[in-house]
Every structure is written in C-alpha cells, then in structure tokens.
N, C-alpha and C positions, 0 to 999 in steps of 0.2 A: 400495337406494333405491326408494321406492314411487312408482308412476306417478301423475302429477297428472291430475285430471279436468278436462275442458274445460267451459266455461260452458254449452254446449248440453246436455252430459250432466247437469249440475246442474239445469238447467231441466226436462229430461225426468223426472228422478227427483222433483223437486218436484211436478210435475203428477200423477205416480203417487200421491204421498202425499195430494194434494188429493182425488183420486178416492176413495181409501180413506176419507178423512174424510167425504165426501158419502155413501158407502154406509153408514157408521155412523149418520149423521144420518137417512137414509131408514129404516133399521131402527128407530130410536128413534121416528119418526113412526108407523110401522106398529104399534108396540107401544102407543102412545097411542090409536090408533083402535080397537084391539081390546080396550081396557081395560074397556068397559062390558059386553061380551058374555061375557067369561071372566075374572072377577076373580082367581080362584085361579091360573089359568094365567098371567095377566098378571103376578102377583106373582113367579112363578118366572121368567118371561121377563124381567121387569124386572131381576131380579138377574143373569141371564145376560148381558143386553145391557149392563148397567152394567159387568160384568167385562170384556165384549168391548170396550166403549168405552175404559175405562181402560187395558186391555192394548194396544189399538190406539194410544192416545195415547202411551203409554210407548215402544211400538215405533217410532212415528214420530219421537219425540225421539231415540231411539238411532240410527235410520237417518240423520237429519239430521246428527247429530254425526259418524257414520261418513263421510258424504259430505264434510264439510269437513275431517275429519282425514285423509281418504285422500290428499290431495295435499300433506301436510306432512311435513317431515323429523322423525325422532325427536329429542327434545332430548338433548343431551349434558351431563352434569354431571361436573365435575372436583372431586375431593375430596382434600385432603392428609391422609394417614393420621396419626392421633395417635401420637406417639412418646413413650414414657415412659422416661426414662433413670434413674429412681429405683427400678427394680425390683430392681437389685442393690445390695448393701450397700457403700457407699463408705467406711465408717468403719473397717472391719476387713479390709483386703486380705490375701490369702494370698500366700505365696511370698517369696523374698528380694527386698530393695529393688533396683530397677533403673531407670535413667534413660536415655532416648534422645531425640535432638533431630533434627528434619528439616524439610522444606518440603513444601507442597502444590502439586501441578501438576494442573490440571483435576480438582480435587476428590479427587485420590488422594495419599495421604501416602507420602513416600519418605524414609527416614532418611538423615542425612548420613554418608557413608563417609569414611574417611581420605583426605586430599588432594582432597576434593571441594569445590565452591564454597560459600562463605558469602555469600549475596546481601545487598547493601546498597542501600537505597532512601531517597529523600527522603520525610519525613513529610508528611501532609496539612496539619498545623498547624506545620510547621517542623521542623528537626532532621534528622539523618541516622541511620538505624536499620537494624538487621537484625531481622527478625521471624520467627524460627523457631518451630515447634510444639514444645512440651516435653511428653514423655510419660513416665509412670511406671507401675511395677508394684510391689506390696509396700509402698507408701507411701500413707498415708491422705490424703484431701482434707477440709479445705483444708490447704495446705502452703506453707512458705516456699520461694521460688525465687530463686536468685541466678546470674547469668551474667556472664562477662567475656570480652573479646576482647583478646589480647595478641600483638603482632608477634613474629617469631622473634628479634629483637634485644632483647626484653624490654620494649618500649614498650607501655604500657597504652593501648589505643584507646578503651575504654569498658567500664563495668560497671554493673550494676543489681541491686538487691535489693528484691523486692516485699514491701511491708509496708502493710497487713495481708496475711495469707496469701492465696494465690491459690486460687480455687475451680476445681477440675478437673471436666471432663465425661467421662462414660463413652463410649468409642468402641465401634463394633460388633465390633471384634476384641479387646476385653477390656482395653484400656489406659485409664488416666486421663490427660486431656490438657488443656493450655492451648494453644489452636490458634494463637495469634499472641502470642508473648511478646516485648515490646520491649526490645531490647538497643541502647543508644546507641553510635554511633561518632562520634568527634570530627570535626566538619566541617572542622577544620583541625588535623591532627595536629602533635605537637611538632616534628617535623622535615620536615613536608610542607605545602605551601601549600593543598592541598585533598584531599578524599577521592578525587578522580579519579586522583591519583598513587598511591593505595594499591592500585588494582585490579591484580590479578595477583600481589600479594605474599602470602607465606605467613604464617599466624598460627595461634594456638591458641585454640580455643573451649572454655571450661570452664563447665559448669552443675551446680549442686548443688540438690537438692530435699530438704527435711527437714520431717517432719510433727510434730505436737504431742507424740507419744510418742517422738520421737528417732530414728525410722526414717529413714535417709538414704542417698543414693547420689550420686556425683559422676561426670559424664562429662567427659573431657578428650580432645579430638580435634584433630589438625592439619588445617587447611583452607587454601584460598587465597581471597582477597577478590575479589568479582566484582560488577559493577553489576546490580542486580535490575530 
C-alpha cells in the first residue's frame, strides 16, 4: 500500500512548482530585454528557453499527477478467462463407447457407485426429478439420451428420452457431458402415496446414449433413493 500525502505536503509541493514557473517567466523576461543587443544570441537563447519552458511545464504536469496519484490505491481489474470448448473435435471421438452417470458436489463431479444415493428433488416449475450428469466417451455429440428408474420389484418410477438429440459439452478431463439430465420420478408412485415414502428404497438406474452413427453404450446400476 502506498502512503497517502497530507494536505500540507501537497500545498508545499504546489508552492515549489509555482516558484519553478516564476523562475521560467523571469528567464523569459530577461531574454526579451536582451533581444535588441544580441539578436543572433537571442535566437539561440530563445530556442533554449522555449525548450526549457516546455520541458518545465511538462515536468510540472507529471509532478502534479504524481502528487495526486501518490495517495491512491492501485486499481484491480478482474477478468474471466475466455474458454473455448470447441478446440477438440466432438464429432469423431476415439475409443470404445462408454457411459457414466454422477452428481456434482461443490463443482466437483463424482460418478454414482453401486448402491449409492440417487438424489430426488422438487423441480422449480413443478414435478419430482432426479438430475444426474450424464457423461460419455467414444460417442459423438449430439446424441440421444434415455434414462429410467425402476424399483427392485419392477415398478417403473419414471423414464425420459431426449428428442431432439442432446448437445454435450467437453469437460476438462476429456469426457462429453450433459451436466443435469432430467429424469422424472412419479410424484405419487403406483403403490406409494408420495415420493417421501420412496426414500431409502433400492432401485435400478439405467441410461443409454446413442449417436447418429449408432455408437452406443448403456449404464445400469443399483442405487437407493434419497432426498436431494
């Protein structure tokens, strides 16, 4: 942090600048008085004094700016870096087709493991949903995505098929991703009064992703239902 100048210090420096200006003006007057006696010399002196005057004026301006800038904090500028996710070719992925599903916690992705929670939440515009992130490798974007949730006794709680195909985004670790894919869960199941009665029950989550060239993979994993 730079030290701030007091008002008394600013006045003192302003007076010093005024005295410098007066000296320049006195030199200019002396040049005019000697003009009749030494014309050639005066011409040279005129140029020199003019340069001195302009230099002094510029110097004064710089000093004044320095005076008032001396007590200011440096400006801070925050810039969001430009991110280009189109550098890699999304149309011709390499490797075998692979699908994984997971959830984000504090901006970090964690894939769903066997017998881990499938979170269910109330939608902002109504309905009851699970919103997992769907990731793929070896499958082009855009691609058709279909997911369903089925209880262990075979009761279908909800299913969805995205049409038109979903557009995936490239993640920093090399996957293509739909960050929040909506899978509906019936607000009142066939044998349950509300979704609250479903929490803690086991189910199967199945998701299939297929691109326009027929590359496809299906993930089927046992989970238990939990309030999100």
